[in-house]
C-alpha positions in Angstrom: 84.3 103.6 100.8 86.8 103.4 98.0 87.7 99.9 97.0 91.4 100.6 96.1 94.3 102.7 97.4 95.9 105.4 95.3 99.5 104.4 94.5 102.8 106.1 94.2 104.5 104.8 91.1 107.4 107.0 90.0 110.8 106.7 91.5 111.0 110.5 92.1 107.8 110.2 94.2 109.3 107.6 96.4 112.5 109.6 96.8 110.6 112.8 97.7 108.7 111.0 100.5 111.9 109.3 101.8 113.9 112.5 101.7 111.4 115.0 103.1 109.2 112.8 105.1 109.1 111.7 108.7 109.5 108.0 109.6 108.2 105.4 112.0 109.5 101.9 112.7 107.1 99.0 113.2 107.9 95.3 113.6 107.5 94.6 109.9 108.2 97.8 108.1 109.8 101.3 108.0 107.2 103.8 107.1 107.9 107.3 105.7 105.2 109.9 105.3 104.8 113.5 104.1 101.8 115.8 103.5 100.8 115.8 99.8 98.2 118.7 99.8 95.7 116.4 98.2 92.4 115.1 99.6 93.4 111.4 99.4 96.5 109.6 100.7 98.7 107.8 98.3 100.8 104.7 99.1 104.0 103.2 97.8 105.3 99.8 98.7 108.9 98.6 98.5 109.9 95.0 99.2 113.6 94.1 98.7 115.0 90.9 97.2 116.3 90.2 100.7 112.8 89.3 101.8 112.4 86.5 99.3 111.7 85.5 95.7 109.1 87.3 93.6 106.2 85.2 94.8 107.0 86.0 98.5 107.6 89.7 97.7 104.3 90.1 95.9 102.5 88.3 98.7 104.0 90.7 101.3 102.8 93.6 99.1 99.3 92.2 98.9 99.2 91.7 102.6 100.1 95.4 103.2 97.6 96.6 100.6 94.7 94.5 101.9 95.3 95.4 105.5 95.4 99.1 104.7 92.4 98.9 102.4 90.3 97.4 105.1 91.3 100.2 107.5 90.6 103.1 105.1 88.3 105.0 107.4 91.1 105.2 110.0 93.9 106.2 107.5 95.3 109.7 107.5 94.0 111.9 104.7 96.3 114.0 102.5 99.6 112.1 102.9 102.1 110.3 100.7 103.1 107.2 102.6 105.9 104.8 101.6 106.1 101.4 103.3 109.4 99.6 103.1 109.2 95.9 104.2 111.8 94.5 106.6 113.4 91.1 106.1 111.2 89.3 108.6 108.0 90.0 106.6 108.4 86.8 104.6 106.9 84.8 107.5 104.1 87.2 108.6 100.5 86.4 108.1 97.5 88.7 107.4 96.7 89.2 111.1 100.2 90.2 112.1 100.3 92.6 109.2 96.9 94.1 110.2 98.0 94.5 113.8 101.3 96.2 112.7 99.5 98.7 110.4 96.9 99.5 113.1 99.7 100.3 115.6 101.2 102.6 112.9 97.9 104.3 112.4 97.3 104.8 116.1 100.8 106.2 116.6 100.4 108.4 113.6 97.1 109.9 114.7 98.5 110.4 118.2 101.6 112.2 116.8 99.5 114.4 114.5 97.3 115.6 117.3 100.3 116.9 119.2 
């Protein structure tokens, strides 16, 4: 199992996923995804200043990263995924984030089978 997630870093990568991708809404995030024709999935995280100051925004990012890292076996392969945090993420804890991401993964896998 890989210890880290591959990241999307460039603005044009984020824009491509948001423009061409499909989206799902969860309690704490809006998630866009599109096939990338690579073996691994790559992730991008966006947390607005509306969520809180820099400490809070970074904490939210770390929660998303850690919850996804621990669910790597269940993650879809070959996708670019952008996770945009909603305003209410400032008050979430790790377990709420993990549950939110597991619901996304279940819905995603169900949707891809159809």
